[in-house]
C-alpha positions as CSV (number, residue, x, y, z in Angstrom):
1,M,27.2,51.4,-61.8
2,K,25.5,48.4,-63.1
3,R,28.2,46.1,-61.7
4,T,27.9,47.8,-58.3
5,S,24.1,47.4,-58.4
6,K,24.4,43.7,-59.3
7,W,27.0,43.2,-56.5
8,V,24.7,44.9,-53.9
9,L,21.8,42.8,-55.1
10,G,23.8,39.6,-54.9
11,V,25.0,40.3,-51.4
12,T,21.4,41.2,-50.4
13,L,20.1,37.9,-51.8
14,I,22.8,36.0,-49.9
15,L,21.9,37.8,-46.6
16,V,18.1,37.2,-47.2
17,L,18.7,33.5,-47.9
18,G,21.0,33.2,-44.9
19,I,18.5,34.8,-42.6
20,A,15.7,32.7,-44.0
21,G,17.8,29.6,-43.6
22,G,18.6,30.5,-40.1
23,L,15.0,31.1,-39.2
24,Y,14.0,27.8,-40.8
25,W,16.7,26.0,-38.7
26,T,15.7,27.8,-35.5
27,Y,12.0,26.8,-35.8
28,H,12.7,23.2,-36.8
29,S,15.4,22.8,-34.2
30,L,13.1,24.2,-31.5
31,D,10.5,21.7,-32.5
32,H,13.1,19.0,-32.3
33,L,14.5,20.1,-29.0
34,V,11.0,20.2,-27.4
35,A,10.2,16.7,-28.7
36,S,13.5,15.5,-27.3
37,A,12.7,17.1,-24.0
38,I,9.3,15.5,-23.8
39,R,10.8,12.1,-24.5
40,T,13.6,12.6,-21.9
41,Y,11.8,14.3,-19.1
42,G,8.5,12.5,-19.7
43,S,10.2,9.1,-19.4
44,Q,12.1,10.2,-16.2
45,I,8.9,11.5,-14.6
46,T,6.6,8.5,-15.4
47,G,9.2,5.8,-15.3
48,V,8.0,4.4,-18.6
49,P,8.8,5.1,-22.2
50,V,7.3,8.3,-23.5
51,K,7.2,9.0,-27.2
52,V,5.9,11.8,-29.4
53,G,5.3,11.8,-33.1
54,S,5.7,15.4,-33.9
55,V,5.9,18.9,-32.3
56,R,5.0,22.1,-34.2
57,I,5.6,25.4,-32.5
58,K,4.5,28.8,-33.8
59,L,6.3,31.4,-31.8
60,G,4.4,34.2,-33.5
61,D,1.0,33.4,-32.0
62,G,2.2,31.4,-29.0
63,S,0.7,28.1,-30.1
64,A,1.9,24.6,-30.2
65,T,0.6,21.3,-31.5
66,L,1.8,17.8,-30.4
67,R,0.7,14.7,-32.2
68,D,0.9,11.0,-31.3
69,L,2.2,11.4,-27.7
70,S,2.1,8.0,-25.9
71,I,3.0,6.9,-22.4
72,G,4.1,3.3,-22.3
73,N,3.5,0.6,-19.9
74,P,5.7,-0.7,-17.0
75,P,7.4,-4.1,-17.4
76,G,5.0,-7.0,-17.0
77,F,2.1,-5.4,-18.9
78,E,1.2,-6.4,-22.4
79,G,-0.5,-3.3,-23.8
80,S,1.5,-1.0,-26.1
81,H,0.6,2.1,-24.0
82,A,-1.2,3.3,-20.9
83,L,-2.2,6.6,-22.6
84,A,-2.2,7.6,-26.2
85,L,-2.9,11.3,-26.8
86,H,-3.4,11.7,-30.6
87,E,-3.4,15.5,-30.6
88,I,-2.6,18.2,-28.0
89,S,-3.0,21.9,-28.6
90,L,-1.5,24.6,-26.4
91,S,-2.0,28.3,-26.3
92,I,0.9,30.0,-24.5
93,D,1.1,33.5,-23.0
94,I,4.1,34.8,-25.0
95,Q,4.9,37.5,-22.4
96,S,5.6,34.7,-19.8
97,I,8.1,32.8,-22.0
98,N,11.2,34.2,-20.3
99,S,9.7,34.4,-16.8
100,P,10.2,31.9,-14.0
101,V,6.6,30.7,-14.5
102,I,5.3,30.1,-18.0
103,V,1.5,30.6,-18.4
104,I,-0.3,28.2,-20.6
105,R,-3.7,29.6,-21.4
106,K,-5.2,26.5,-22.8
107,F,-4.1,22.8,-22.9
108,S,-6.5,20.8,-25.1
109,V,-6.4,17.0,-25.7
110,T,-8.6,15.4,-28.3
111,D,-8.9,11.7,-29.2
112,L,-7.4,10.1,-26.1
113,D,-7.0,6.3,-25.8
114,V,-6.6,4.9,-22.3
115,G,-5.2,1.4,-21.9
116,Y,-6.1,0.3,-18.4
117,E,-4.5,-3.1,-17.6
118,V,-4.9,-5.2,-14.4
119,T,-2.6,-8.1,-13.4
120,R,-2.0,-10.0,-10.2
121,N,0.7,-7.5,-9.4
122,G,-1.7,-4.5,-9.6
123,N,-2.7,-2.2,-12.4
124,N,-0.5,-0.1,-14.7
125,F,-1.9,3.2,-13.7
126,N,-1.1,2.7,-10.0
127,I,2.4,1.7,-10.9
128,I,2.9,4.8,-13.1
129,K,1.5,7.0,-10.4
130,G,3.9,5.4,-7.9
131,N,6.8,6.2,-10.4
132,I,5.7,9.8,-10.5
133,N,5.5,10.1,-6.7
134,R,9.0,8.7,-6.4
135,Y,10.3,11.1,-9.0
136,L,8.8,14.0,-7.1
137,A,10.3,12.8,-3.9
138,S,13.7,12.3,-5.4
139,S,13.7,15.7,-7.0
140,G,12.6,17.4,-3.7
141,S,9.1,18.2,-5.1
142,S,8.1,21.9,-5.2
143,K,10.0,23.6,-2.4
144,A,13.3,21.8,-2.8
145,S,13.3,22.3,-6.6
146,D,13.5,26.1,-6.0
147,S,17.1,25.6,-4.9
148,K,18.0,23.5,-8.0
149,D,19.4,24.7,-11.3
150,K,16.7,26.9,-12.9
151,K,18.0,26.0,-16.3
152,D,16.9,22.4,-15.8
153,S,13.7,21.9,-17.9
154,S,12.3,19.4,-15.4
155,N,12.2,22.2,-12.8
156,Q,10.7,24.9,-15.1
157,R,7.4,26.0,-13.6
158,F,4.0,26.4,-15.3
159,I,0.5,27.6,-14.7
160,L,-2.2,25.9,-16.8
161,R,-5.3,28.1,-16.9
162,K,-7.5,25.6,-18.7
163,V,-7.1,21.8,-19.4
164,D,-9.8,20.2,-21.6
165,I,-9.7,16.5,-22.5
166,T,-12.4,15.3,-24.8
167,G,-13.1,12.4,-27.1
168,G,-11.5,9.8,-24.7
169,K,-11.9,6.1,-24.9
170,V,-10.9,3.4,-22.3
171,A,-10.0,-0.2,-23.0
172,A,-9.5,-2.3,-19.9
173,T,-8.0,-5.7,-19.9
174,S,-7.2,-8.1,-17.1
175,S,-5.0,-11.2,-16.7
176,F,-8.0,-12.7,-14.9
177,M,-10.2,-12.3,-18.0
178,P,-7.7,-12.0,-20.9
179,D,-10.4,-12.8,-23.5
180,K,-12.9,-10.3,-22.2
181,P,-11.7,-6.7,-22.7
182,L,-14.0,-4.0,-21.4
183,T,-14.5,-0.7,-23.2
184,A,-16.1,2.6,-22.3
185,S,-16.2,6.3,-23.2
186,L,-14.2,8.6,-21.0
187,P,-16.3,11.5,-19.8
188,E,-15.0,14.9,-20.7
189,I,-12.4,16.3,-18.3
190,H,-12.1,20.0,-17.5
191,L,-9.5,21.3,-15.1
192,R,-8.7,24.9,-14.2
193,N,-5.7,26.7,-12.8
194,I,-3.2,23.9,-12.3
195,G,-0.1,25.4,-10.6
196,K,-1.5,28.3,-8.7
197,A,0.1,31.7,-9.0
198,P,2.6,33.0,-8.4
199,H,4.9,30.0,-8.0
200,G,3.3,27.6,-10.5
201,A,4.0,23.8,-10.7
202,T,6.8,21.6,-12.1
203,P,6.1,19.2,-15.0
204,G,6.2,16.4,-12.4
205,E,3.5,18.0,-10.3
206,I,1.4,18.7,-13.3
207,S,1.8,15.1,-14.6
208,K,0.7,13.8,-11.2
209,E,-2.5,15.9,-11.1
210,I,-3.6,15.3,-14.7
211,F,-2.6,11.6,-14.8
212,G,-4.3,11.0,-11.5
213,V,-7.6,12.5,-12.8
214,I,-7.5,10.4,-16.0
215,A,-6.8,7.3,-13.9
216,K,-9.7,7.9,-11.6
217,R,-12.2,8.8,-14.4
218,S,-11.0,5.8,-16.4
219,A,-11.6,3.4,-13.6
220,S,-15.0,4.8,-12.8
221,A,-16.1,4.8,-16.5
222,V,-15.1,1.2,-17.0
223,A,-16.6,0.1,-13.7
224,K,-19.9,1.8,-14.5
225,A,-20.1,0.5,-18.1
226,S,-19.2,-3.0,-17.2
227,A,-21.1,-3.5,-13.9
228,G,-23.7,-5.8,-15.3
229,D,-21.2,-7.9,-17.3
230,A,-18.8,-8.1,-14.3
231,M,-21.5,-9.3,-12.0
232,R,-22.5,-12.0,-14.4
233,Q,-18.8,-13.2,-14.5
234,L,-18.6,-13.1,-10.8
235,K,-21.7,-15.4,-10.6
236,D,-20.0,-17.7,-13.0
237,G,-17.0,-18.1,-10.6
238,D,-14.7,-15.3,-11.7
239,S,-12.2,-14.2,-9.0
240,G,-13.3,-10.6,-9.1
241,G,-9.9,-9.5,-10.2
242,M,-11.1,-6.9,-12.7
243,L,-13.4,-5.2,-10.2
244,K,-10.8,-5.3,-7.5
245,G,-8.1,-3.9,-9.8
246,L,-10.3,-1.1,-11.1
247,F,-10.8,0.4,-7.7
248,N,-7.2,0.1,-6.5
């Protein structure tokens, strides 16, 4: 009897450890898979290197945290990044996970660094926006993507109920004034209902909208903060490249 009890206990322990190990692998593999998808599809959509430091997903409460997400610069630009998002928090409607349109209740970004760079060939944000537009055109944008493979993560659709971006900073540099970088605080950004029901929006469409707002607000913030300094430099014979680039 004792041997039977010990045998049952041993098998039970093995099963428990096996299940625990399986759950551990599933959670950590999911984090890894999402991080890999961000790097792959993010780079495809923006046309520049996209990196992410870590992804932590909690399926139980439908939350996720991404840290150290960066969007690189196109060739010809010196900065290490166009955007660096140090922490992103998401709250997901769990009931929508297996539906054609996943609902994200809240998308929050804190501590955002914007690297706005101007050269004679234009500014980095305009080039990245152009890359996103070309990606959307090549993928058939919203209507044509309905006919594509639904299993492709780049065509998964989302609705973002709330997008809040706070604590942003902008550093603008120009090849016309390489020794005079300009800095400014980025005003808070609050967006609502990106990807209207019932069809939602693809990651490319969401990227275009959010990136476009950040680009516009960044240019406006730097232009406003540096107006006096820029005018003094123009009086001293500067070509006006920074001001021209900021409003492209």
